[in-house]
C-alpha positions as a printed NumPy array, in Angstrom:
array([[ 61.234, 142.722, 132.92 ],
       [ 62.289, 139.066, 133.385],
       [ 59.449, 136.53 , 133.445],
       [ 60.19 , 135.277, 136.99 ],
       [ 60.74 , 131.821, 138.459],
       [ 59.043, 128.672, 137.228],
       [ 55.652, 128.456, 139.   ],
       [ 56.154, 124.829, 140.062],
       [ 59.534, 125.573, 141.597],
       [ 58.18 , 128.74 , 143.194],
       [ 55.376, 126.71 , 144.779],
       [ 57.841, 124.074, 146.037],
       [ 60.105, 126.769, 147.479],
       [ 57.137, 128.507, 149.121],
       [ 56.09 , 125.233, 150.776],
       [ 59.596, 124.708, 152.123],
       [ 59.769, 128.281, 153.377],
       [ 56.456, 127.769, 155.17 ],
       [ 57.826, 124.599, 156.774],
       [ 61.002, 126.463, 157.755],
       [ 58.954, 129.22 , 159.39 ],
       [ 56.939, 126.673, 161.378],
       [ 60.062, 124.753, 162.37 ],
       [ 61.88 , 127.893, 163.491],
       [ 58.873, 128.967, 165.572],
       [ 58.753, 125.537, 167.248],
       [ 62.497, 125.629, 167.869],
       [ 62.212, 129.119, 169.38 ],
       [ 59.547, 127.838, 171.776],
       [ 61.731, 124.863, 172.69 ],
       [ 64.761, 127.084, 173.327],
       [ 62.805, 129.45 , 175.544],
       [ 61.25 , 126.502, 177.414],
       [ 64.7  , 125.073, 178.14 ],
       [ 65.655, 127.944, 180.412],
       [ 67.085, 126.603, 183.637],
       [ 67.98 , 128.351, 186.87 ],
       [ 71.682, 127.949, 187.58 ],
       [ 71.768, 129.55 , 191.012],
       [ 74.803, 131.618, 190.014],
       [ 73.977, 135.196, 188.905],
       [ 76.87 , 135.526, 186.436],
       [ 76.265, 132.116, 184.856],
       [ 72.515, 132.784, 184.745],
       [ 73.086, 136.063, 182.91 ],
       [ 75.322, 134.352, 180.321],
       [ 72.819, 131.536, 179.824],
       [ 69.863, 133.921, 179.555],
       [ 71.714, 136.094, 177.04 ],
       [ 72.726, 133.098, 174.971],
       [ 69.188, 131.692, 174.879],
       [ 67.849, 135.137, 173.938],
       [ 70.304, 135.336, 171.039],
       [ 69.354, 131.877, 169.811],
       [ 65.637, 132.694, 170.067],
       [ 66.197, 136.014, 168.258],
       [ 68.068, 134.209, 165.47 ],
       [ 65.293, 131.659, 165.064],
       [ 62.697, 134.439, 165.044],
       [ 64.653, 136.319, 162.362],
       [ 64.93 , 133.132, 160.297],
       [ 61.156, 132.665, 160.418],
       [ 60.528, 136.304, 159.505],
       [ 62.902, 136.049, 156.551],
       [ 61.148, 132.892, 155.367],
       [ 57.829, 134.779, 155.494],
       [ 59.305, 137.686, 153.527],
       [ 60.678, 135.354, 150.856],
       [ 57.334, 133.561, 150.583],
       [ 55.665, 136.922, 149.995],
       [ 58.124, 137.644, 147.188],
       [ 57.381, 134.264, 145.588],
       [ 53.599, 134.51 , 146.025],
       [ 52.906, 136.218, 142.658],
       [ 54.713, 133.387, 140.839],
       [ 53.019, 130.488, 142.612],
       [ 50.163, 128.918, 140.738],
       [ 47.834, 126.158, 141.779],
       [ 48.499, 122.874, 140.05 ],
       [ 46.047, 119.983, 139.658],
       [ 46.578, 117.246, 142.234],
       [ 47.735, 114.781, 139.53 ],
       [ 50.801, 116.923, 138.863],
       [ 51.763, 117.547, 142.474],
       [ 53.898, 114.421, 142.797],
       [ 55.8  , 115.157, 139.581],
       [ 56.578, 118.69 , 140.785],
       [ 57.969, 117.276, 144.016],
       [ 60.138, 114.738, 142.195],
       [ 61.426, 117.255, 139.661],
       [ 62.153, 119.813, 142.345],
       [ 65.917, 120.096, 142.942],
       [ 65.207, 121.152, 146.522],
       [ 63.512, 117.819, 147.157],
       [ 66.541, 115.931, 145.819],
       [ 68.846, 117.777, 148.228],
       [ 66.569, 117.303, 151.235],
       [ 68.154, 114.009, 152.249],
       [ 71.615, 115.505, 152.828]])
């Protein structure tokens, strides 16, 4: 059996997945709150369907992030606070975050 991912990278990925889940939940709330009444039944139906699809996609994204975090959980280890900054700097995900 392979040893698994590096614990520091697993922890960094788990943190980003948690942030993604929170962001997708907030975005879902925002999408559902943006529902407007058009006054036209056909247009309203299209708009409602579209917003439902977007909300469903955001919900699925959050659920997938939770599932991936659960997969990574056995490989995540706590690191002393002094090493936290180094893990963030050495994390390739952090380097790509500014794109």
